[in-house]
C-alpha positions in Angstrom: -1.1 -24.2 -41.1 -0.4 -21.5 -42.6 -1.6 -18.1 -40.3 -0.4 -15.3 -38.8 2.0 -16.6 -36.7 4.0 -18.8 -39.2 3.5 -16.0 -41.6 5.2 -13.4 -39.7 8.4 -15.7 -38.3 8.9 -18.0 -42.2 8.0 -21.1 -39.6 5.9 -24.3 -40.3 3.7 -25.4 -37.3 3.0 -22.4 -34.9 5.2 -23.4 -32.1 8.2 -21.4 -30.0 10.2 -22.5 -27.5 10.7 -20.4 -24.8 14.1 -19.0 -23.7 15.0 -20.5 -20.9 17.3 -19.1 -18.5 19.7 -22.5 -18.1 17.8 -24.9 -20.4 18.4 -23.2 -23.7 20.7 -22.9 -25.4 22.0 -23.0 -28.8 21.7 -26.4 -29.7 17.9 -26.6 -28.3 17.4 -23.4 -29.9 18.8 -25.0 -33.8 16.8 -28.1 -33.0 13.0 -26.1 -32.4 13.5 -24.3 -35.8 15.1 -27.3 -37.9 11.9 -28.9 -36.6 9.5 -26.2 -38.3 8.9 -24.3 -34.6 11.0 -21.1 -34.1 13.4 -22.4 -31.5 15.2 -19.5 -29.0 18.5 -18.8 -26.8 17.6 -17.7 -23.1 20.1 -14.9 -23.0 19.5 -13.9 -19.2 21.2 -17.3 -18.8 24.6 -15.8 -20.2 27.3 -12.8 -20.3 27.9 -11.1 -24.5 30.8 -12.1 -24.6 29.0 -16.0 -24.6 25.5 -15.3 -25.7 27.6 -14.2 -29.3 28.8 -17.2 -28.6 25.5 -18.9 -29.0 24.0 -17.1 -31.4 26.7 -18.1 -33.6 26.5 -21.4 -33.4 23.4 -21.1 -33.2 23.5 -19.7 -36.7 25.6 -22.5 -38.0 23.8 -25.3 -37.4 19.8 -24.2 -38.5 19.0 -21.7 -42.0 15.0 -21.6 -39.8 14.7 -18.1 -38.6 14.9 -18.5 -34.5 15.3 -15.9 -31.7 16.6 -14.9 -28.4 14.5 -14.4 -25.2 15.5 -11.3 -23.1 14.2 -10.4 -19.7 14.8 -6.7 -19.4 15.4 -7.0 -16.2 18.4 -8.9 -17.0 22.1 -6.0 -16.3 23.7 -6.0 -19.4 21.3 -5.3 -21.2 23.4 -2.5 -23.7 25.4 -5.2 -24.5 23.2 -7.9 -25.3 20.9 -5.8 -27.5 24.2 -4.6 -29.3 25.2 -7.7 -29.9 22.0 -9.8 -31.3 21.5 -6.3 -33.6 25.5 -7.1 -35.0 23.8 -10.0 -34.9 21.6 -9.9 -37.2 18.8 -12.1 -34.6 15.4 -12.5 -36.5 13.6 -13.1 -33.1 13.8 -11.5 -30.4 12.1 -11.8 -27.8 11.5 -9.3 -24.2 10.4 -9.7 -21.1 9.9 -8.5 -17.6 9.9 -4.6 -18.3 8.8 -1.5 -20.9 8.1 -3.1 -24.4 8.7 0.4 -25.5 12.4 1.2 -24.8 13.5 -1.4 -27.4 11.0 -3.1 -29.6 11.7 0.1 -33.0 15.1 0.4 -31.9 15.0 -3.3 -32.6 12.3 -2.9 -35.5 14.6 -0.9 -37.3 17.7 -3.3 -37.4 15.2 -5.4 -38.3 14.5 -7.8 -35.9 10.7 -9.0 -35.3 9.8 -8.3 -31.9 7.6 -10.0 -29.6 6.8 -8.9 -25.5 6.0 -11.5 -22.7 3.3 -10.4 -20.4 0.7 -11.9 -17.9 -2.7 -9.1 -17.8 -4.5 -6.6 -20.2 -2.7 -4.2 -19.1 0.0 -4.2 -20.2 -0.9 -6.4 -23.8 -2.2 -2.8 -24.4 1.3 -1.7 -23.3 2.4 -3.6 -26.2 0.1 -2.9 -28.5 1.3 0.7 -28.3 4.7 -0.2 -28.2 4.8 -1.7 -31.4 5.3 -5.3 -31.3 4.8 -7.8 -33.1 3.1 -9.8 -31.4 3.1 -11.0 -28.0 3.6 -13.7 -25.2 0.5 -13.5 -23.4 1.6 -16.3 -20.1 -0.5 -17.6 -17.5 0.0 -18.7 -14.4 0.8 -22.2 -15.2 4.2 -21.2 -16.5 7.1 -21.4 -14.9 10.1 -19.4 -13.8 8.7 -15.7 -13.3 5.3 -16.0 -13.2 2.5 -12.8 -13.1 1.4 -11.1 -9.6 -2.1 -11.4 -10.4 -2.0 -15.6 -11.0 -4.2 -15.2 -13.8 -4.5 -18.6 -15.2 -3.5 -19.5 -18.6 -7.9 -20.3 -19.4 -8.6 -16.8 -18.5 -6.0 -15.0 -20.0 -6.2 -15.1 -23.8 -9.3 -15.2 -23.9 -9.6 -11.7 -22.2 -5.6 -10.8 -24.1 -7.5 -11.5 -27.2 -10.9 -9.4 -26.7 -8.2 -6.4 -25.8 -5.9 -6.0 -28.6 -5.2 -7.6 -32.1 -1.9 -8.9 -32.0 -0.6 -11.9 -33.6 -1.5 -13.9 -29.7 0.6 -16.7 -28.5 -0.4 -18.6 -26.1 2.1 -19.8 -22.3 1.5 -21.5 -19.1 0.5 -25.3 -19.1 0.9 -26.8 -22.7 3.1 -29.3 -23.5 0.8 -31.1 -25.5 -0.8 -30.9 -29.2 -4.4 -31.1 -26.8 -2.8 -28.1 -25.0 -2.2 -26.9 -28.9 -5.3 -27.3 -30.0 -6.8 -25.3 -26.6 -5.6 -23.0 -27.0 -6.0 -22.2 -30.4 -10.1 -22.2 -29.4 -9.1 -20.1 -26.9 -7.5 -17.4 -29.5 -4.1 -17.6 -29.8 -2.6 -18.0 -32.8 0.0 -20.0 -31.2 2.1 -21.5 -28.4 5.2 -21.4 -26.4 6.3 -24.1 -24.8 8.3 -24.1 -21.9 9.2 -26.4 -19.9 8.3 -29.6 -22.1 11.4 -28.9 -23.5 13.2 -28.7 -20.2 12.9 -32.5 -20.9 14.7 -32.6 -24.9 18.4 -34.6 -25.2 19.0 -30.5 -26.5 18.7 -29.1 -23.5 20.5 -27.4 -21.6 19.2 -28.1 -17.6 20.9 -31.0 -15.7 20.4 -34.4 -16.2 19.6 -34.7 -13.0 17.3 -31.7 -13.2 15.5 -33.4 -15.7 14.5 -36.5 -14.9 12.7 -34.7 -11.6 10.8 -33.0 -14.4 9.7 -36.3 -15.5 9.7 -37.6 -12.3 6.8 -34.5 -11.2 3.6 -34.8 -10.5 0.4 -32.6 -9.7 0.9 -30.7 -7.2 4.3 -30.7 -7.0 5.5 -27.1 -8.4 4.2 -23.8 -6.2 4.7 -20.4 -7.1 6.8 -19.2 -4.9 9.0 -15.9 -3.8 6.3 -13.8 -4.2 7.4 -10.8 -2.4 9.9 -10.3 -4.7 9.4 -11.1 -7.9 6.9 -14.7 -7.6 8.2 -17.6 -9.8 6.9 -21.0 -9.7 9.0 -24.0 -8.2 8.8 -27.4 -8.4 8.8 -27.9 -4.0 12.6 -29.3 -2.8 13.9 -28.5 0.4 14.8 -23.8 -1.1 11.3 -23.7 -1.6 10.8 -24.8 1.8 13.0 -22.7 3.5 11.9 -19.3 1.2 7.9 -21.1 2.5 9.1 -21.0 5.8 10.8 -17.6 5.7 7.4 -16.2 4.4 5.5 -18.0 6.7 7.1 -16.2 10.0 7.4 -12.6 8.1 10.6 -12.7 6.6 11.0 -8.8 5.2 12.9 -9.2 1.3 16.1 -8.4 2.4 15.8 -12.0 4.4 14.4 -13.3 1.4 16.9 -12.0 -1.0 19.5 -12.5 0.9 19.0 -16.5 1.2 17.8 -16.8 -2.5 21.4 -15.4 -3.6 22.6 -14.9 -7.5 23.7 -18.2 -8.3 20.0 -21.1 -6.8 19.0 -21.1 -10.5 22.3 -21.9 -12.1 23.2 -24.2 -9.2 19.7 -25.7 -9.6 19.0 -25.8 -12.9 22.4 -26.7 -15.0 24.4 -27.8 -12.3 21.7 -30.2 -10.2 21.9 -29.3 -7.1 18.0 -30.8 -6.4 17.7 -29.7 -2.9 19.8 -26.5 -1.9 18.9 -25.3 -5.6 15.9 -22.9 -7.7 14.4 -25.4 -10.2 11.3 -23.0 -11.9 9.4 -25.5 -14.1 6.0 -24.9 -15.3 2.7 -27.2 -13.8 2.5 -28.7 -16.5 5.3 -31.0 -15.5 3.2 -33.7 -13.9 2.5 -34.3 -18.0 5.7 -34.7 -19.4 7.0 -37.9 -18.8 10.4 -38.6 -20.8 13.2 -36.9 -22.3 13.1 -36.8 -26.1 14.8 -35.6 -29.2 14.1 -31.4 -29.5 12.5 -31.8 -33.2 10.1 -35.0 -31.9 9.0 -34.0 -29.0 7.3 -30.8 -32.1 6.4 -33.2 -34.2 4.6 -35.1 -32.0 3.1 -31.9 -30.8 1.8 -31.1 -33.9 0.6 -34.8 -34.6 -1.1 -34.2 -32.2 -2.6 -31.3 -32.7 -4.0 -32.5 -35.5 -5.9 -35.2 -34.4 -7.7 -33.8 -31.7 -8.9 -31.2 -34.4 -9.8 -34.1 -36.2 -11.5 -35.6 -32.9 -13.5 -32.6 -31.7 -14.2 -31.6 -35.2 -15.8 -34.0 -36.4 -17.8 -34.5 -33.3 -19.4 -30.6 -33.9 
């Protein structure tokens, strides 16, 4: 397929693997890129030296374009971006912050810049900031989410109407039919997270991968809304947060309950009771663990089948 996303990033398929904390290291990113998508390293869970190591290993494992996702609310930003620029990373995805801060600097260094938004207001700000593309992420997505709780099905056409930039849909996409639906709504490509958590190359703990595969409809919920909304699998930690919120716990108490290592304990170390388990609603459709390259090719074949079926019927 040749469209604005494949041409912009010089990739075969308009499929971008989300840069998820504790799940998206160089093995996953390089596998997706080698398969024709765009793999992303998730810098949010990495110290600067660790990020440099992952970038260099990714370069050694693929000669295809790849990128790094950097949440702008995390520490060590200056050092992270210094490394990204020194290593000449082709694509940078920024999120959870102001796109104006780093976009021009990164572009002048040769990187394409994508910014993640959850509403039309920030999509327009991205266009003003001059980013190369936008990820519009719906309420279904795992991890940190927008306060508006706008679903992907509503968000994509709203953003498409508001801006002219290449548009990537995220949230609730795990198969080829989802790609077809996203493109029909006005997107130029998709970003996929939860499906790639359950991949062989994902750095998620095997117990977390198994829990994702076992997830059913209704097993996730948006939590910690007073602090920063995040979609979690329901477990003991989730229940503790819910009970605290129902009795009117302060932001300070919720922050203390969250602590500083919950996500690592859950997703990377496999503590399924006390850990923070970030995953999207679409986990209910994820039924197995496969190599990332196989997931990319399978999704594309499903997309082609959906396109042939529905366009033929219409």
